[in-house]
N, C-alpha and C positions, 0 to 999 in steps of 0.2 A: 599309721594304720589305715588300711584301705577302706573306702566307703562301702556300706552294706549293699548287697546286691538288690537290685530293683526287681520286684516280682510282677508278673503279668496282672495280678489282681490290683496292685498299686497303680499300674499304668491305666487299667480300665477305669478305676475309681477316679483317678485324676482327669481322665478324658471326659467322663460324664460331668465332672464338676466344671471343667473349662469349656465344654461344648457351646453353651450359649454365647460366651465371650469370643470364642474362636469364630463362630458364625458371624457375629456382629463385626469383628475385626476384618474378616474377609469382605463383608459387604461394604464397610466403610472405605477400604482400600480400593475396591472396584469402582465405587462411586467417584472417588478422588481421581483415579486414573482416567475414567471417562471424561470428567471435567477438564483434566489436564490435556487430554488428547483433543478435545473440542477446542480448547484455547489455542493449541498448536495448529490445528487445521485452519482456524480463522486467520492466522498469520498477522495478528495485530495484538498489541499489548492490552490485556484486559485484566486489571488488578483483581477484580471480584472473582473471576474464574480461577486465576492463579492461586490466590490465597485460600479460596475454598478448597481447591484441589490439595494444597499442602496440608491444610488442617485435617481434611478427611483421611489422607494417606498416613500422616503421622499418628493420628489417633488410632486408626485401625492397626498400624504396626505396633503401637504400644500394647494393645490388647493381646496380640500374639506374643510379643517379647516377654510380657509379664505373666503369661500363662504358666501354671505350674507344670504342665506337660513338657514345655520347652526347658524349664529349669531342671527337670529330671534328666533330660537328654544331654545337657551340657554342664553337669555338676562339676564344680571346681574351676570353672573358667572365670578368670579375673576380668577379661574383657566383657563377657556376658553380664557380670554383676554390675559393671560400670554402665553398660548400655541400658540395662533394666531400670536402673535408678535415674540415670541422666536424661532419658527420654521424657520422664515426667516433667522436667523443668522447661523443656523447649516446646512441648505441644501447645501451650497457650499463646505462643508468639504469633503464628499465622492467624489465630482466631482474632486477636486484637487488630492485626493488620487488615483483616477482612472488614471488621466493624468500622475501622477508621476510613477505609476506602469507600465504604457504603455511604458515608456522610451522615450517619444517623447518631453519632456520638456527640455529646456536649464537651465543653472545654475541660470540665472536671473529670469526665470519663476518659478523655484522652490522656490526662496526666496520670490517672490510675493505670491506664493501659501501658503508657510508657514505662512506668515503674515496674509493671509486671514483665515487660519485655527485657528491661535491663537486668532485673534480678534473675529471671529465668535463664537468660543467655549466660550470665556470670556463673550461676550454679551448675548449668549443664557443662560449660567449659571446665570448671573446677572439678567436677565429678569425673569427666573423661581423662583429665590430667592427673589428679591426685587420688582418685578413688572416692567411694561414698563416705560421707560423714553424717552422723546422726543429726547434727545441728543444721545440715543442709535441708533435710526434710522439714524441720521445724520452721526455718525461714521461708521455705517454699509454701508450706501450708498456711502460714500467717499471711504471706503476700497474696496468695490466691483468695483466701477468705476476704481480705480487705478489698481487693480489686473487684471480686464478684459482687460483694455487698455494695460497693460504690456504683458499679454498673447497674445493678438491679434497682437501687434507689433512684438513680438518674433516669432510667427507663420508666419507672413507675411514676415519677414526678412529672415527666413530660406528658402534657395533655395532648389528646388528639393524635395527630400524625397521619401519614398516608398509610396505604395498605401494607407496604413493605415494612414500615416501622412496627405496625401492630403485629404482623406475623412474626418478625424477629423478636419482638418483646416477649411474646408468649413462649416461643421456643427457648429464649434465653432464660426466662424465669424458671421453666421446667428444669433446664440443664443446671442453672445456678443452684437451685434447691437441692438437686441430687448431688452436685459437686460439693456444696457446703456440708451436707450430711457426711459425705465420705471424708472430707478434709478435717472437719471438727472431730469426728469419731477417730480419725487417723492420728490425732494428737495423743490418744490414750491407748487404743487397741487397733488391731488390724481392721480396716474399713470393710463394710459389707459389699462394696463395689456395685452400687446401684447407679453410679454416674454414667456408665455406658448406655443405659436405657434412656437417661435424660439426654445424652449426646445424640442418640438416634432421633429424638424429637427435634433437637436443635438443628441437626444436619438436614432434616426434612424441611424445616422452615427456611434455612439458609439456601438450600437447593431451589426452593420455590422462588425466593427473591432473585437468585442468580439467573434462573431460567427466564423469569418475567422481565428483568432488566435487559438481559441479552436480546430477547425478542423485541422489546420496545426500542432498543438501540439500533437493531438491524432493520426495523421497519422504515425509518427515514432513509437509511442507506439504500434499501431496495427501491424506494421511491425515487431517490436521486439517480440510481442506475437506470431506471425506466425513463426518466426525463433526459438523461444523457443519450440514451439510445434514440429517443425522438429527435434530440438536437443533432445527433449524428446523421439521421436520415434527412433532416431538413438541410443540413450543410451539404450533404452529397447531392441534394436536389438542385442546389445553385451552381454546381459544377457541370459543365456540358458533358454528356455521356460519351460522345464521340464526334470527331470532325465530320461534317457532311461530305458526301461523295463529291469529289472535285476532279476535273480533268487535269489540273496542274499540280495539286498538292496532296500529299499523304501525311497525315498527322496522327500520332499516338500519344496519349497522356497516361501517366501513372501517378497515383496519389496514395501514399501510405502514411496516415497520421500516427503520431507517437501515442496519443491517447484517443479516447472516443471521438472527441472533436479537436480541431487543430486550427493553426493560423495560416497554413499554406493555402494558396488560392491560384487558380488559373482560369482563363476564359478565352473564347474565340470571339473577338470583337467583330470581325468580318470573316465570312467563309463562303466563297463561291468559286467558280471555275477560274477566275482571273486574279483573285486577290485573297490574301489571308492575313488576318491581324491577330497575333498570338500574344497574350498577356500572362505573365507569371508574377506572383507576389508572395511575400513572406512577412507575416505580422510578428513583431517581437513577443516573446513569451509563449506560453502554451495553454492548452485547455480552453475552458469556456470563454474567458476574457478575449483571448486571441481569436477564437471562432466568431465572436460577436463583431470584432473589428473587421474580420475577413468578410462578413456580410456587408459591412459598410463599404469595403473596397469594391465589392460587386456593384453596389448602387453607384458609387463614384465612377467606376469604369463605364457602366451603362449610360450614365449621363454625358459621357464624352464621345459617343459613337460618331458624332459629326467630325471629330478630329482623328478618325481611324487611320487616315493616310498620313497624319502628322504626329509621329511618336512624341516629340517634345511637347507639342500642344496638348496631347492627351494626358501626359504625366503632369503637366502644369495645372490642367483642369482638375485632375484627381487630387493633387496636393491642396488646391484651394478648397475643394469639397471636404477633405479630411481634416485640415488644420483646425485645431481647437476642439475636435470632437472625439478624440481617441484616448482620453484620460492618460496622457503622457506616454502612450505606447506609439511606436513608430512602425513604418512599413517600408520594406525594400521592394522594388519592382523593376521589371524589364519588359519592354514591349517592342515587337518587331512587326513591321508591315511589309508584306511580300507582294510585288506586282509582277505578274507573269507577262503582261503585255510590254511593260517597260523594262522587264528583266532587271529589276532593281529591288534591293532590300533596304529598308530604312529602319534604323535601330536607335533606341534611347533607353536609358536606365536610371534608376534612383537608388544608389548605394547597393546595387545588386551584383552578384558574381557575373563575370563576362559570359556572353553567349559563345558557344563553340561552333565553328564552321568546318565541316569535313568536305574536302574537295580534292579529287584525284589522289586519294589515299593520304592526304596531309591534313592535319588539324591546326587551325589557327583561331585565335581569340578575336571576338568582335566586342569592343568596349567603348562606351560613351556615357560615362557616369556623371550624374548630378547628385545633389543632396537627397537624403532619405525623405520619404513622403510623411506628411502629418507633423513634422517637427519644426519647420521654418516657413513662415509665410512669404519670405523673400526668395525662396529657392527658385532657380531657373534651370532649364534643361535644354540640351542641344541634340540634334539628330545627326547620326552618321549614315551616309549612303554608300552602298557597295554594289558592285555588279553581281547579278544573280545568274548562275549557270545551270543548265539542266544537269541533274545528277547531284546537285548540292544537297547536303544533309545538315540541318541545324539542330542544336541542343540547347534548350533552356532548362534551368534547374534551380533549386533552392540550396542554401548553404548547408542544409543537413546532409547533402551528398558528399561534399568535399570535407566537411568537418566530422564525419563519422569516425569514431575512435576505436582502435583495436584494443585487445587486452593489454598490450604493452604501452598504450597511451599515444600511439601514433595516428595522426590524421590520415584519411584516405588520400586527400590532397588533389590539387589541380593537375599535377603531372600524371598521376595514375588515372584520373578521369579522362584526360586527353588520350592516353594509350588505350584505355578501354573503349572509348568512343571510336577510335580508329579501327578497332577490331570488329565493330558492328557493320562495317561496309559490306554490302552485298546481301544483308538480311533485311527483312521487312521492318518498318519503323516500330510496329508493335513488339516484335521480337527483340529489337534493339533496346527499347524501353524496359522490357522485362529483364534483359541481361544486365543492364546497368543497376536496376534496383536489387536484383538478387545478389550480384557481386558485392555491392555495398553492404547488404545485410549480412553476408557471409564474413566480410571483413570486420564488421563492428562487433564489439563484445556485447553491446546492448544498443537498443535504439533510443538515443537521447534527443532526437529532434525529428520533425516531420520530414518525409522524403517525397519530393515531387519532381518529375521530369516531363518535358515536352520534346518529342522528336519529330522533326518535320522534314520531309523530302520534297524537293522541287523536281518534278518529272518533266517540266517543259509544257508545251502546248499539246503534246500527243496524249490522247486518251488511252487509258489502260483499264483493264477490268479490276 
């Protein structure tokens, strides 16, 4: 026999009866979605926001699913019947997870909450699989009554507490009172459904706590970001802006840190018409610790200006100054001294990638490596001397250039850098440095290290604009 036809008057009466709960359900879902969206925008795991969002959305959906108006529209649907009953059992789960994540629950309260989660999850799963059973409601009502009573007693017995605890306690007591009335009455007759109004009070208290804790958590982060920005400006201030005008040399430097502050460093130890002393260094690690060590490298290099024409002596002096003062971090470095009058370059390095020399369209490596700086007090260094010809172009760089990794996991590599460097012949050092950096950035799937290059042209003794 078919179901009796639904009249417009029935629909209207049902709507008027359900209207307050439909409005509250929409409001709860909206609040939950906003909280969930905010958690996603922040791009970091925040349990309070996530559980608050789930609790609000599930509770709001329950009000809509259990509305008599929807029941009229889907009469006879077995799935709807299971959903209507099953959602009752799972709604308390994110509520407990929220309270547990807030750190406001006692050990006894946690055990009561765990029991509520286990029972609710089991009953919800059984309902969706087997369908509703009368004794499921009985078990759920008893479990909720016991769990809410334990939580209420624990919150009442806990003296004092911070502002968040007081606010949640008041909201929880209002909600628990309303829920207890509905669940106790529900053991005998259909409950009056005053619980949603208690939930509105609880949701407001939970929302206040979530907002307050999120703001308090973000304040230190904002302060840290401001301090990092100051540190970034300080670090940039220790790097020379540009190589002074010189009749013999043209130098361009590019520095792209992986984070706000970094461990790459370069300096012009000497810079005049007849000589240039170019230093590049790379501190192990990243971030603030590496940046602090880079500042120490600056001081160590400055203290060795008397050895500017003696690369091995300069690195030995820097190693002596840094050893024992870098908290187990080490430094690779390379230093080249160019003498236009003697037409000679003198080069020494400490565990650093080889310098590249571009001459007459051919690229060759200049290498004279010793041990890394700051790691061994017995480290010694030697100097390699080479003829310097007008038109020579030199490239100093940190390992972030050759170790840049593509999406396929392939390094940019020494060979590709040499080919790229060869292609820069005929363009200005600044353009050459830009091309190297941009090519590496396009190759890399992400920037996993600092990128620094120094490009130096020896133009001879002829002055150019």
